[in-house]
N, C-alpha and C positions, 0 to 999 in steps of 0.2 A: 344323687344329691342328698345331702343331709337335710333333715327336716329343720325348719327355722324354729328356734326356741321362742316360747312366749315372752321371755324376759332376756335382756342382754346378758351375755356370758362374760366370764373373766372377772378381774378385780374391779372394785367399785369405781376407781378413777378411769380405767381404760374403757369399761363398758358404757360409761356415761359421756364420753367425749362426743360421739355422734349425736346423742340427744341434746347435749349442750349447744352444738352447732345448729341443730334444728330450732331450739328455743331462741337462739340469736337471730335466726332467719325470721321467726315469728315476730320478734321484737322489732326487727327492721321493717317488716310489713306494717306493724302497728304504728311505727313512727312515720312511715309514708302516709298513712291515713291522717295522722296529726298534722303533717305538713300540708296535706290537701285541705283540711278544715281551716287552716290559717293562711290559705292562699299563697303558699310557697311552692311553686310548681317544680323548680329545678331540684330542690332537696327531695321532694316527693318522688320524682323519677329515680334519683340516685339511690334512695333507700330500697326501692323495688329491685334495682339492679344489684345492690348488695345482697338482697335476699336470694336472688338468682345464683350468685356466686356461692353463698353459704349452702344453698340447697344442693349444689353440685358437690360440695366438700363433705357434707354429712354422709351421703351414701358411700362415697369412696372411703371415708374414715371407718364406717361400719364394716365394709368388706375387708379392708386392710387389717383391722384390729380383731376380726372375727367376732364382731359384736352385733351382728344382725339379729333382729328379734321382731316378733309381731307388734310388741309395744312400740318399738322405734318406727316401724312402718306406719302404724296408725297415727303416731305423733307427727310424722313427716307429712302425711296426707292432710291432716287438719291444718297444719301450718301452711301447706301449699295452697289450700283453699282460700285462706285469708290473704296470703302474699300475692298470689297469682290470679285470683279471681276477684275477690272483694276490693282489694287495694287499687289495682289498675282500673277496675270498673268505675269506682268512685272518682278516681283521678281524671279519667277521660270525660266522665259526665260533668264534673265540676268545671274543668277548664275548657271543655269543648262545647258543651250543650247548655249548661245552666244559664238561665237568664236570656236565652235566645228563643226565636219562634219555633225552633226544633227541639225544645227541651223535652216535650212529651215523647216524641219518636226517639230522640237520643237516649232517654231513660230506658225505653223498651230495649233498644239495642244493647245498652250496657248491662241490663238485667239478663238478657239472653247470653251475653258473654260469661257472666258469673254462673248462670245455671249450667251452661255447657262445660265450663271448667269443673264444676262439681260432679257432673255426670261422668266426665272423663276420669276423674280421680276415683269415683266409686267403681267404675268399670275396671280400672287397673287394680283396685284393692281385691276384687274377686277373681281376676284372671291374670294377675301380674306374673305368677309363676309360669303359667302356660305361655304367655308372651315372651318371657325371658328365655324359655327353652325352645323357641320356634326356630332358632338357628339363623335367623335373618339379622344382619347387622344394621337394622333400621328400626325406628319407632313406628308403632301403629297409630296414626293420627299425630297431631301436634302435641307434644308434652306440655304440662302446665307452665313451666318457666318460659318456654317459647311463646305460649299463648299471651302471657303478660308482655313480653318484649314486642310482639307483633301488634298487640292491641294499643300500644303507646305510639304507634306510627303517626296518628294525627297530631299528637302533642309534639313529637320531634319536628314535624313540619312547621308547626306554629313557632317553635323555638328557632327554626331556620329563617323566619321572617314572612312565612306565608300568611295571607289574610284569610280569616275564617268567614268567607261568604256563605250565603245560604246554599249555593251549589256545592261548596266544599263540605258543608254539613250533610247534605244528601248523599254525597259520594261515600262519606265515612260511616254513615248508618249502614249502607250496604257492605262496606268493607268490614265492619265489626260483625255483621251477620255471617260473612264469609269466614272470618277467623273462628267464630263460634262453631260453624259447621266443621272446619278442619279439626277442631278439638275433639269432636265426637266421631269423626269419620274413621275409616280403616285404611286410609291412604298411607302408603309408606312415606316416612319423612326422615330427614337427616338425624343420625345418631353418632355420638363420638366414637362408637364401636367401629364405624366405617374407617376411622383413621387409626391405623396401627403403625407402631414404630418399625415394623418389619416391611411395610408396604413401600413400593418404589416411589410413590408420590408423597411420602412423609415429609421429605425436605421441602417440597413445593408447598405443602400445607403449613409447615413451620414458617416459611417466608411470608406466605399470605397472612398468617396469624400475626406476624410481626408488623406487617404493613397495616393491618386492621388496627392494631394497638396504637401505632403512631398516628393514624388518622383520628382515632378517638381522643388522643391527647391534644391534637391540633385543631381539628374541625369536628368537634364532638357530635353535634346534632346531625350534620350531614353524614357522618360515619354511621350513626345509628340507622338513618334512613337507608343507606347503602346496604348495611348488613341485613336489615329486614327484607329489602327487595331481593337480595341474593338468596336468602333462605326461601322466600316464596317462589322464586324462579326455579329453585332446585326441585320443588315438589313434583311437577309434571315429569321431569326426567327420571326421578327415582320411582315414581309410580309406574312408568313404562318399563323400567329395568327390572323391578322386583315383583311385578305381577305376572 
C-alpha cells in the first residue's frame, strides 16, 4: 500500500473536491446546531442526515480521485466530531430533556454520547490503517455517522407522535448510554463493504434499499425508526459471525 501523502495530490481542483465535500458536511452540522437553537427540530434532523450523506461522499471522492491525504483525514475527523457528536447531542438534549425533570441526567447522557464519539474518532485516527487492513468486511464498533443516526431515535419517536413521559426519558437515558458504548466498543458492525455487486444477495439488497427509500419518502419518521432498529438488531448476528 502506498503511504498516504500529507497533502492532497493532483491538480488544485481535483485534490480539493473531497475537502470541499467535508467542509459542506461541516456547514451542514453547524446549520443543524442553528436549527436546534431556534427550536426547529425537523430541519435540525435533516441537516445531520445531509452531513451523513456528504461524509460518505467525501471518502469515496478522495479514493476515486486518488486525493487521499493526512490533511483530508484530519479535516474529516474534525467535521465528524461536530456533525455526529456535538450536533446530535445538542439536538437530543434540547428537544428531549431540556426543561424536564430529567434535564440533569439527560445532559450527562448526551455528554457521554459526545465524548464517546470523540474517543472513537481519536482511536480511528491512530489505528485506522490497521483496521482498514484487517481484511474483515465490517466496522469495529459503530462509526460516527451511525452514532448520530442511532442517537436521534428518541426524536424520531417524538416525531411519530410518542408522548415524552418520564419513563420514556429514563429509557432513552439508558439507550443513549448503550449507543455511546457501541461507539467505543470493538463489536463488529455493518459496513457497506459487506455489500458487493458481485455477491448473490446484491439484488436483494438493492430491492431492500429501494423499499427503504420509498418508506422514507412516505412515512419518514417511522422509516427512520425501522432502519435504526434493523441496524441495532444486526449487531448481535454480526458479532457472532465475525468473532
